[in-house]
Residue, then its C-alpha position, 0 to 999 in steps of 0.5 A: m500500500t502506498q501513501t497516495e492510496t491511503s487516506v491522509d490523517f493527522v498522524r500521517s500529516i505529522v510524519a510527512d511534515d517531519i520528513k519534509s523538514g528533515k526532522f530525524g534526518g528523514r528517517v521513519v521508525t515506528r514500533f508496535p509494543p504489546e505487553p505479552n500478557g494476553y492475546l491481541h484483539i481488534g483494537h490492537a489491529k488498528s495500532v498494528c495497521l497504523n504503525f506498520g502501515l506508516a513504516a511501509e508508506f514512508g519507506g521506514t521500518c517498524n519494530l515489534r517490541f514486547d514490553d515484557t517488564n512484568p513477569s507475574r503476568e507474562e507468558t511465552e504463549y502470549v508472545e507466540s500468539i502475538m507474533e502469529d497474529v501480526r504475521w496473519l494481518g500481513w505485516d513483517w518486522g523482518e529483523n526488527l524484533y526486540y524485547a524490553s528485557d533486552y534492555f534490562g542492563k541498560l535500564y538499570e544503568f539509567a536508574i543508577q544515573l538518576i540516583e547519582a544525579g539526586k533524581a531518584y531514591v529508594c522508598d520503604l513505603s508500602p504500595e498502599e502507603i504510596r497510593e495514600t500519600r499520592g494526593t488527588l487532582t485537587e490536593p498535593g501529595k505528601e513527600s515520602p519520609f525516605r525522599n531525602r536519603s543521601v545518594e550514597e544510601n540510595l545507591d547502596l540500597f538499590h544495589r542490595m535490591r538488585a542483589g535480591e537481599f530484600e523481600e517483595g514489597a519491602r522497597v521500591l525505587r522512585a523518581k524524585i520529581d514533584m509531589a505537588a505536580n498537577n499531573l499525578n504521574l509526576r508525583d514521584p512515580v515508582m521506577y523499580r519494584i522487587l519481584k522475585q518471579s521467573h521471567h519468560r526470557t531472563g529466568d531468575e537473573w533479575p529480582i527487580y523489574p522496571m515499571y512500564d513507564f520507566a522502560h517504555g520511553q527509554s526503549d523507544s530511545i534505545e531503538g531510535v524510534t522516530h514516531s512513538v504512536c500510541t493511544l490517548e490514555f498515554e497522553v498524560h504519561r508523556p510529560l513523565y517520559d519526557w522528564f526521564l529522557d531529559e534528565l538522562g540526556i538521551y535521544h527523544s522520540q516524538q510521541i503522537e496519541f490517537a483515539r483507541l478503537n471502541i466497537t459496539h456490542t464488544v468489550l476490548s479491555k484485556r482484563r475483561l476479556m481475561e475474566l470471560v476466559n477464566g470464568g468459562y463464559v467463552n471457550g478460550w481466547d480463540d472462541p469465535r465470539m471473542p474480539t481477539l484476532s485468534g477468535l476472529r480468525r477461527r470464526g472466518y474473518t480475513p486479514e484483508a477485511i480487518r485491514e480494510f476496516c482499519d483503513r475505513i474508520g481512519v485515525a481520530r484524535r478523540d475517542n469514539t465508538v464504531e458500529i460493529s456493522l462497519l466491521e461486518h460490512a467490510l467482511r461481507d465485501d471481502l468474503n463476497k469476492r473470494s468465497p465459493r458458493v455452496m448449498g447447506v441446509l441447516d434445518p432439513l426437511k425431506v422432499v421426495i420427488e415421486n416422478y423422478p426415477e428411483g436409483r437415478s442421479e444426475e449432475i447439476m452444474s452450479v456457478n462457484n461465485p457469480e462475483d468471479m466467474s474465473m472460479g468456474e462451475r462445479p457439479v452438484l448431484f441431484s436425485r429423487t430425494v432432497y432436503i430443503e430448509r424447513d422454513d421454505f415450506s408452509e402448509d398454510p402460507p401467509p400473504k407474500f410467502y413465495r416458497l413451497s406450499p401445497g399445490r405451489e410450484i417453486r424452483l430448486k436452485d440450478a435444478y428443476y421446478i417442483t410442485c408440492t403434492g402431499v405432506v407426511k406428518d408424525e402421527a404422534t406429534g403432528e410435525i411435518t416429516e416429509l413432503r411429496c412433490t413432482y418435478d417438471p423435467e423440462t425445467y432443467g437449469g431452473t428455467s421453463a421451456d414454456g416461459r412460465k415464471v415462479r417467484g420462489t427459489s430454494h437451495w437444496v441438498s441431495a439426500e444420497q450424497a449429503v454430508d452430515a455436519e455440525v454448524r455453530i451459529y455465532d452472534h454478538l457476544f453482548v445484547t447491548e451496544d454498550p456492555d457497560d450500560l448497566p444499572e448501579g451495581g450491575d456487571f458487564k457480564d449481565n449483558l452477555n447474549p444467551e444466544s451468542l452461540v447456537v449449535l445445530r446438529g444434523c445439518k445437510l451439506e453439499q457433497g465434498l464439504d467433508q473434505a474441506k480444510p480448517g480455515e476454508r471459507f464458503q457462502f452457504l446460499r441464502q444462509g451466510y458466510f461459513c468457515v471450517d472450524l479447527d475441530s472439524t474432521p472429515e468424519a465429523p465436519v464442523f462449520n462456523r457461521t462467520v457472518a450473516l448475509r445481512d445486518t439485522w443488529a443495526r436495525m435492532d439497535q436503531a429500533r432500541r434508540k427510537v424506543r429510548 
């Protein structure tokens, strides 16, 4: 993607102006800096596409850097999943893979430098006491009784912290800034804490770890990042990052903040997503209902659709909420172009065509994708007994019902016209179990030689060749646009959609779909877009509905707003 092909937003304008003015010597180095304590979600995709996109558009590089400063929450599993997700989105960091843990030695030296300059001190207050003395937005904080320790004492204590002499929580290293600062982040923030936990890369080498706010700006500096693009919540942290860099006298990146992504019917808080996983409300991080990239991938989303969505919504300066229908619209546009059409009957009703010869079957040619005729045609076997959708038949049809009913003629997709001549019911329940029909052999291909027209068309599957499958119908995880729209004392999980997953068994699919591989995508005619699930096997095929053909939730949300 080139710069001229991408909408110009304020971030790109800043980078373009910097290149024009010669700032940073014309270099462009961005970075995507995830913490390896969870899986990436659709909100992270916006940041990934922005940072890697900027580098691609302006001939620069983008670093993938793991800010792994908290061993209590970080795992190699998350590192590997993040790398997989970034690659899946279509981006490549090449040789520019870094970890904040690469810089633990250098960060420790920076801390020593600040202590020697009288700009940092070892504090014995507990975390609770530090919070209590921090002050409020209207009241200044209180200085720690340990704030004025000598440089020599601070150096000694910090070296002993490094040696593992003290227990967790016993001491921290704090920056010595201003306890009356209007910005609470400047009120002597913690730089290092004692954590006697094994790190996923450095093992037990370090008993102390830098805080994110201390490691972040210096890591950007070490890597020579030119444009440190991050979300708005880091705007109030920028003065602290600048203070560290100024006091250390080292290279400055330019921090630019943009609005994070919020989507209706979705939560993007990593803490809340973990709560859903750990509480068993979903089936893991890659549950197709989750907004994680692994979940979206399993559901059948394409990286192209996600990148197109990120491009369409653009980059804003202030937070807003995007309708999930925009994401689904981008997905439908992409799947419509790439997905072969097949026939799948999710709620099957048997149809016996009584005047079709017993034991006979024939090949019906069907177009694979009318949006891309280069995908060709495929043969679909037709026989005396077929399945149609149960709701394609009505014994007592309402007005404007154009599908099958007693005495009515309809078209079977690409096959023949059929007419219902009888209904078979279960004697005990009265449920319709079978239809009896006749066909017109002069209507092969779904057209009539005598020019007569029918208004209804049904998809179908031959009973003899049908593939039995499980189909999982996924829907929005939350029933409300804003899951946090709750009465006082409510919990966001109260808005979970009880029908976010409906499992259908005994579905009848077109022959050959039992051989489809996990990840393959199809459009089931009139049903939506579906993807072969990771659980699927040829003996027990499983398909996930990726997205319906039309957006029904947008209309529902509009109706709710009118009621309000």
